[in-house]
C-alpha positions in Angstrom: -0.6 12.3 24.6 -2.4 15.1 22.8 -5.0 17.4 24.6 -8.4 18.3 24.3 -7.0 21.4 22.7 -4.3 19.7 20.7 -1.7 19.7 23.3 0.6 17.3 24.5 -0.6 15.5 27.5 2.8 14.8 29.3 1.2 12.3 31.7 1.4 14.5 35.7 3.1 12.1 38.1 3.0 8.9 37.1 2.7 5.7 39.1 2.2 1.9 37.8 -1.8 1.2 38.4 -2.0 -1.6 41.3 -4.4 -3.6 42.9 -6.6 -1.5 45.0 -6.1 -1.9 49.1 -8.3 -1.3 52.2 -11.8 -0.3 51.9 -13.6 -0.6 48.4 -14.9 2.5 48.1 -15.8 4.6 44.6 -12.3 4.8 43.8 -11.3 1.2 44.4 -13.0 0.0 40.7 -15.9 0.5 38.8 -18.0 -2.9 39.8 -16.9 -2.9 43.2 -20.7 -3.4 44.5 -21.1 -6.8 43.0 -18.0 -8.0 44.8 -16.8 -9.0 48.4 -12.9 -8.4 48.0 -10.7 -6.4 45.1 -9.1 -7.9 42.8 -5.7 -9.7 43.1 -2.6 -8.0 42.1 -1.9 -10.1 39.0 -5.3 -9.3 37.7 -4.6 -5.7 37.9 -0.8 -5.8 36.5 -2.8 -8.1 33.4 -5.8 -6.1 32.8 -4.3 -2.6 33.1 -4.3 -0.6 30.0 -3.2 2.9 31.3 0.0 2.8 30.2 -1.1 2.7 26.5 -4.8 4.3 26.8 -3.6 7.7 28.3 -3.0 9.0 25.0 -6.9 8.8 24.5 -7.3 11.4 27.4 -8.3 14.0 25.4 -10.8 12.4 22.8 -12.1 11.0 26.0 -12.9 14.2 27.6 -14.5 15.4 24.6 -16.4 12.5 24.7 -18.0 13.1 28.3 -18.2 16.6 27.7 -20.9 15.8 24.8 -22.4 13.3 26.9 -22.6 16.0 30.1 -24.1 18.1 27.2 -26.9 15.4 25.9 -27.7 14.1 29.9 -28.2 18.3 30.6 -30.5 18.2 27.5 -32.5 15.5 28.3 -33.2 16.7 32.0 -31.1 13.9 33.9 -28.5 17.2 34.7 -29.8 20.4 35.7 -27.6 23.6 34.7 -25.8 23.7 37.6 -24.5 20.3 37.9 -23.9 20.4 33.7 -21.6 23.5 34.5 -19.9 21.7 37.6 -19.0 18.5 35.2 -17.9 20.4 32.4 -15.7 22.4 34.7 -14.1 19.4 36.1 -13.6 17.5 32.6 -11.8 20.7 31.6 -10.2 20.8 35.3 -8.9 17.5 34.7 -7.9 18.2 30.7 -5.7 20.9 32.3 -3.8 19.2 34.7 -3.3 15.8 32.3 -2.0 18.7 30.1 0.4 20.2 33.0 1.8 17.4 34.3 -0.5 18.2 37.7 -2.8 15.2 37.5 -2.3 12.4 39.7 -3.2 8.6 39.3 -4.3 6.5 41.5 -3.9 2.9 42.2 -7.2 1.8 41.1 -6.7 3.9 37.9 -7.6 1.1 35.7 -7.1 2.5 32.3 -7.2 6.9 31.4 -11.2 6.5 31.3 -11.9 5.6 35.0 -9.1 8.0 36.4 -10.9 11.0 34.6 -13.8 9.9 36.0 -12.7 9.5 39.5 -10.9 13.2 39.2 -14.2 14.2 37.6 -16.2 12.6 40.6 -13.6 14.6 43.2 -13.9 17.8 41.5 -18.2 17.8 40.9 -18.9 15.3 44.1 -22.4 14.2 43.6 -22.8 16.1 40.0 -19.8 14.2 38.9 -21.1 10.7 40.4 -23.9 11.1 37.3 -20.8 11.1 34.5 -21.6 7.8 33.4 -25.6 7.8 33.6 -26.7 5.8 30.6 -23.3 4.9 29.4 -20.7 2.0 29.4 -17.2 2.2 29.0 -17.8 0.0 26.2 -19.4 2.7 24.1 -17.1 5.7 25.9 -14.1 3.9 24.8 -15.2 2.7 21.2 -16.0 6.7 20.9 -12.6 8.0 22.0 -10.8 5.5 20.0 -13.1 6.7 17.0 -12.3 10.3 17.7 -8.4 9.6 17.7 -8.1 7.3 14.6 -10.1 10.0 12.9 -7.6 12.8 13.6 -4.4 10.5 13.5 -5.4 8.9 10.3 -6.3 12.5 8.8 -3.0 13.8 9.7 -1.6 11.0 8.1 -2.9 11.7 4.8 -1.6 15.2 5.5 2.0 13.4 5.6 1.7 11.0 2.3 0.5 14.4 0.2 3.4 16.2 1.3 5.9 13.7 0.4 3.6 13.3 -2.9 4.2 17.1 -3.5 7.8 16.6 -2.9 8.2 13.6 -5.7 6.0 15.8 -8.1 8.4 18.8 -7.3 11.3 16.6 -8.2 9.7 15.0 -11.2 9.3 18.6 -12.8 12.6 19.6 -11.5 15.1 16.6 -13.6 13.2 17.4 -16.7 13.9 15.0 -19.6 16.4 13.0 -17.5 15.8 9.3 -18.0 17.3 5.8 -16.6 16.8 2.3 -17.5 13.5 0.9 -16.4 13.6 -2.4 -14.8 11.9 -5.6 -14.9 13.1 -8.5 -12.5 15.6 -6.1 -11.4 17.1 -6.4 -15.3 17.7 -3.4 -17.5 14.1 -3.7 -19.6 13.8 -0.6 -21.2 14.8 3.2 -20.6 12.1 5.4 -18.7 11.7 9.1 -17.9 13.3 9.7 -14.2 9.9 11.9 -13.9 8.1 9.5 -14.9 9.2 7.2 -12.3 8.7 9.4 -9.2 5.6 10.0 -10.7 4.8 6.1 -10.3 5.1 6.2 -6.8 3.1 9.4 -6.1 0.2 7.7 -7.4 0.9 4.6 -5.5 0.7 6.8 -2.1 -2.3 8.6 -3.7 -4.2 5.4 -3.5 -3.1 5.4 0.3 -4.7 9.0 0.9 -8.0 7.7 -1.1 -7.6 4.4 1.4 -7.3 6.9 4.9 -10.1 9.2 3.8 -12.6 6.3 2.8 -11.3 4.5 6.1 -12.3 7.6 8.0 -15.7 7.8 6.1 -16.8 4.8 7.1 -15.6 4.8 10.7 -17.8 8.0 11.1 -19.9 6.8 13.4 -20.6 7.4 17.0 -21.4 4.6 19.5 -21.9 6.8 22.4 -25.6 5.6 23.7 -24.6 2.1 22.9 -24.3 1.3 26.3 -22.6 -1.5 27.5 -24.3 -3.7 24.2 -28.4 -2.8 24.5 -28.4 0.7 24.7 -30.5 2.3 28.0 -34.0 2.6 29.1 -32.8 6.4 30.3 -34.5 8.6 27.3 -30.5 9.5 26.1 -30.2 10.9 22.9 -27.5 9.3 20.4 -28.2 11.7 17.4 -27.4 14.7 19.7 -24.3 13.7 21.2 -22.7 12.3 17.2 -23.5 15.7 15.9 -21.9 17.4 19.0 -18.9 15.3 18.5 -18.5 16.1 14.7 -19.5 12.3 13.6 -21.5 12.2 10.6 -24.1 9.4 12.5 -25.0 7.9 14.9 -25.0 4.2 15.3 -28.1 1.8 14.4 -27.6 -1.0 16.0 -25.8 -1.4 19.3 -24.4 -4.9 19.8 -22.7 -3.9 16.5 -21.2 -0.5 17.4 -19.9 -2.0 21.0 -18.0 -4.7 19.1 -17.1 -3.5 15.9 -13.2 -2.9 15.2 -13.6 -3.0 11.5 -12.1 0.8 11.7 -9.5 -0.3 13.7 -9.1 -3.1 11.2 -9.1 -1.4 8.2 -6.7 1.6 9.5 -4.3 -0.7 10.1 -4.5 -2.4 6.6 -4.1 1.0 5.1 -0.6 1.7 7.1 0.2 -1.2 6.4 0.0 -1.1 2.4 1.4 2.4 2.5 4.6 1.1 4.6 4.7 -1.5 2.0 4.4 1.2 -0.9 7.4 3.4 1.3 9.6 0.5 2.1 9.1 -0.8 -1.9 10.7 2.8 -2.7 13.5 2.6 0.0 14.1 -0.4 -1.4 15.0 2.1 -5.0 16.7 4.4 -3.0 18.5 1.5 -1.1 20.1 0.3 -4.6 20.3 3.8 -6.7 22.8 4.8 -3.4 25.2 2.1 -4.1 27.8 2.6 -5.5 27.0 -0.6 -8.2 24.2 2.1 -9.1 25.0 5.2 -8.4 21.6 6.6 -9.6 21.4 8.7 -6.5 23.3 10.8 -3.9 21.5 11.3 -0.4 22.3 14.2 1.4 24.3 13.6 5.0 21.3 14.8 7.1 19.7 12.1 6.4 22.3 9.5 5.6 24.6 7.7 8.7 27.9 6.5 9.0 30.0 3.4 9.9 31.5 3.5 14.0 34.6 1.4 12.4 34.4 2.1 8.1 35.0 6.0 7.9 34.0 5.2 4.1 30.7 4.3 4.5 27.7 6.4 3.9 24.4 4.4 4.3 20.7 5.1 3.4 19.1 4.0 7.0 15.8 6.0 6.6 15.0 3.6 3.3 16.7 0.8 5.6 13.9 1.4 8.2 11.2 2.7 5.6 11.8 -0.9 4.8 12.4 -2.5 7.8 9.1 -1.0 9.6 6.6 -2.7 6.9 7.3 -6.2 8.7 6.3 -4.4 11.9 3.0 -2.3 10.2 1.8 -6.5 8.9 2.6 -7.8 12.2 0.2 -5.3 13.6 -2.8 -6.2 11.3 -2.3 -9.5 11.5 -2.4 -9.5 15.4 -5.4 -7.4 15.2 -7.3 -10.2 12.7 -5.9 -13.0 15.2 -7.5 -11.4 17.8 -10.7 -10.1 16.1 -11.5 -13.7 14.1 -12.8 -15.7 17.3 -15.1 -13.2 19.2 -18.7 -13.6 20.0 -20.8 -10.4 20.1 -20.9 -8.1 21.6 -18.1 -6.7 23.9 -15.4 -9.2 24.8 -12.3 -8.0 26.9 -9.8 -9.5 24.0 -10.8 -6.2 22.4 -8.6 -4.2 24.6 -5.8 -5.2 22.2 -6.9 -3.4 19.2 -5.3 -0.4 20.4 -1.5 -0.7 21.0 -1.2 -2.1 17.4 -2.9 1.2 15.9 -0.9 3.4 18.2 2.0 1.5 17.1 1.4 1.7 13.7 0.2 5.5 13.3 3.5 6.0 15.4 6.1 4.4 13.2 4.3 5.3 10.0 4.8 9.0 10.9 8.1 9.1 12.0 9.0 7.1 8.3 7.0 9.8 6.4 8.8 12.7 7.8 12.4 11.3 7.7 11.2 10.1 4.3 10.0 13.3 2.3 13.3 14.7 4.0 15.2 12.1 1.9 13.3 12.7 -1.3 13.7 16.3 -1.2 17.3 16.8 -0.3 18.3 13.7 -2.9 21.2 14.6 -5.3 19.8 12.4 -8.5 23.0 11.8 -10.7 21.2 11.7 -14.1 24.4 11.4 -16.3 25.0 7.8 -14.8 21.5 7.0 -14.8 21.7 8.0 -18.7 25.0 6.3 -19.6 23.0 2.8 -18.0 19.5 3.3 -20.3 21.7 4.4 -23.2 22.6 0.4 -22.8 21.8 -0.7 -26.7 20.3 -3.7 -25.4 17.7 -1.6 -23.4 16.6 -0.7 -27.4 15.4 -4.2 -28.1 11.4 -3.4 -27.7 11.5 -0.5 -29.6 14.0 -1.8 -32.4 10.9 -4.5 -32.7 8.4 -2.1 -33.0 10.1 -0.7 -35.7 9.8 -3.3 -38.2 6.1 -3.7 -36.9 5.5 -0.3 -38.5 7.1 -1.7 -41.5 4.4 -4.3 -41.6 6.1 -7.2 -39.4 4.2 -9.3 -37.1 5.3 -8.2 -33.8 6.2 -11.9 -33.1 8.2 -12.5 -36.3 9.8 -8.9 -35.3 10.6 -9.9 -31.9 12.0 -13.1 -33.3 14.3 -11.3 -35.2 15.6 -8.5 -32.9 16.0 -11.5 -29.8 18.5 -13.3 -32.8 20.4 -10.0 -33.3 20.7 -9.7 -29.3 22.0 -13.0 -29.4 24.8 -12.6 -32.1 25.8 -9.1 -30.4 26.7 -11.0 -27.1 28.4 -14.0 -28.6 30.0 -12.5 -31.1 31.0 -9.4 -29.5 29.8 -7.3 -32.3 27.9 -3.9 -31.1 24.0 -4.4 -31.8 23.4 -1.1 -34.0 25.9 -2.6 -35.8 24.1 -5.7 -36.4 21.1 -3.7 -36.8 22.5 -1.5 -39.5 23.1 -3.8 -41.7 20.2 -6.1 -41.2 17.9 -6.1 -44.5 14.9 -6.0 -42.5 15.5 -2.2 -41.3 15.3 0.5 -42.8 18.3 3.6 -42.9 16.4 5.5 -40.4 16.5 3.1 -37.2 20.1 4.8 -36.4 18.7 7.6 -34.8 17.2 5.4 -31.8 20.7 4.6 -30.9 21.3 8.2 -30.4 21.2 9.1 -26.8 17.5 9.2 -24.9 15.5 8.8 -28.3 14.1 6.1 -27.5 12.2 8.0 -24.5 11.6 10.5 -27.1 9.9 8.6 -29.7 6.9 7.0 -27.2 3.7 8.8 -27.6 1.1 6.3 -25.7 -1.0 7.8 -23.3 -0.1 7.1 -19.6 3.2 5.7 -21.1 6.9 6.0 -20.6 7.7 8.9 -23.0 7.8 13.0 -22.4 5.2 14.0 -24.1 2.8 11.8 -22.3 4.9 11.9 -19.0 4.4 16.0 -19.3 0.9 15.5 -19.5 0.6 13.2 -16.3 2.2 15.3 -14.3 -0.1 18.0 -14.9 -2.9 15.0 -14.3 -0.9 14.4 -10.9 -0.5 17.9 -9.8 -4.7 18.4 -10.4 -5.1 15.1 -8.6 -2.9 16.7 -5.3 -5.1 19.8 -5.2 -8.2 17.8 -5.3 -6.8 15.1 -2.1 -5.6 18.5 -0.4 -9.5 19.8 -0.7 -10.8 16.5 0.5 -8.5 16.3 3.6 -9.0 20.1 4.4 -12.8 19.5 4.3 -12.7 16.5 6.7 -10.2 17.9 9.3 -12.9 21.1 9.8 -15.6 18.6 10.3 -13.3 16.6 13.3 -13.7 19.2 16.1 -17.6 19.1 15.7 
């Protein structure tokens, strides 16, 4: 759990929240005045969210501090009260950070725990903390703040992985390997082109994360339970204080809106799918059947029974986590689909999926970056596989097209030669060399890597366009880095 200044909140002396007992005073529940008795233990066990929403403590304190400053600006707290409550909030944050904070059985969630402690420290002034505020807008504010910072951090990690891919693509030079469709050898392509393809997919992930932040950059503070307040609160002022781009325009919408959670979960799920696809390739490439890559020992595991094994666990776990990320997205969408306006307690189920997805994708990105950065590409093995004459079939057809042969006829001619080569056991180069439709110069295509060097279409898998592409990718990564820095600069208000 991260503190208001970025430190981890260890959580202090934990005790599982239980149903409050005895006199139902202010420490019992926030709604005790309406009820004759306290909630049943089974209800508290079902509704408690403290075990997971404690991670929002720093952002709840930030939101509460902004709320206190807003109350002081409109005269609902005097300067002395403002200072006492702000000091109490700061001390509470320190206690959460150093582990001295004591949770009570009545602490249903982190928000009630913080308010209880502030009231203990600041007395009557602390009891004014919740003036003009509901847990509905309070929680939504803290969760948006946490989500914004979490997505920026993940965008930075994705950018780091992209940079690794770009650097590896530059370093491999003119190395090439078979390109595949249907997992069957198709055409030879530069290794740099293949690595860059993954970097471009990740670039869209960075875009999605930053766009999700832009859309969630709306402060709910001041919306109250659902209808705002009769008090002269200033939502725009607290929004600015917290670094939000704007305040809400509809209190019903903002207190019930969890689009930002769903969109974040989608962005993370698709990012996870891209990592899973890349992971699948590293699983295949590191197998003896392919032999295209050797993984560093630091990012591999062995077998408890078979001494010879070296397993690509990072890649496999990246592949496996994708299902978990998709499941988190699905669970939230199903929760949201039948909820009427405005707040419903079902919305408590928004946090665990996103908290988990953020945690899992962070773990994958860190390990995956290390795996790619330290992997050894077996370029000679790749080249031998790519130099299979059958992989030149399309290039041979295009040679005929350059001689004026319609493509469909060229396709048929080359297809027939491939069939003859396979059925008669004659090398394809020999058959092509003896065919009257081909010029004598066609023999150069069968030289190692010749097909790759011949391609020139923009964005294609030729050495010249790939070199141009890597320059564009580097520019794009610089632009993404600038965008991320701009967003991060606004997070603390």
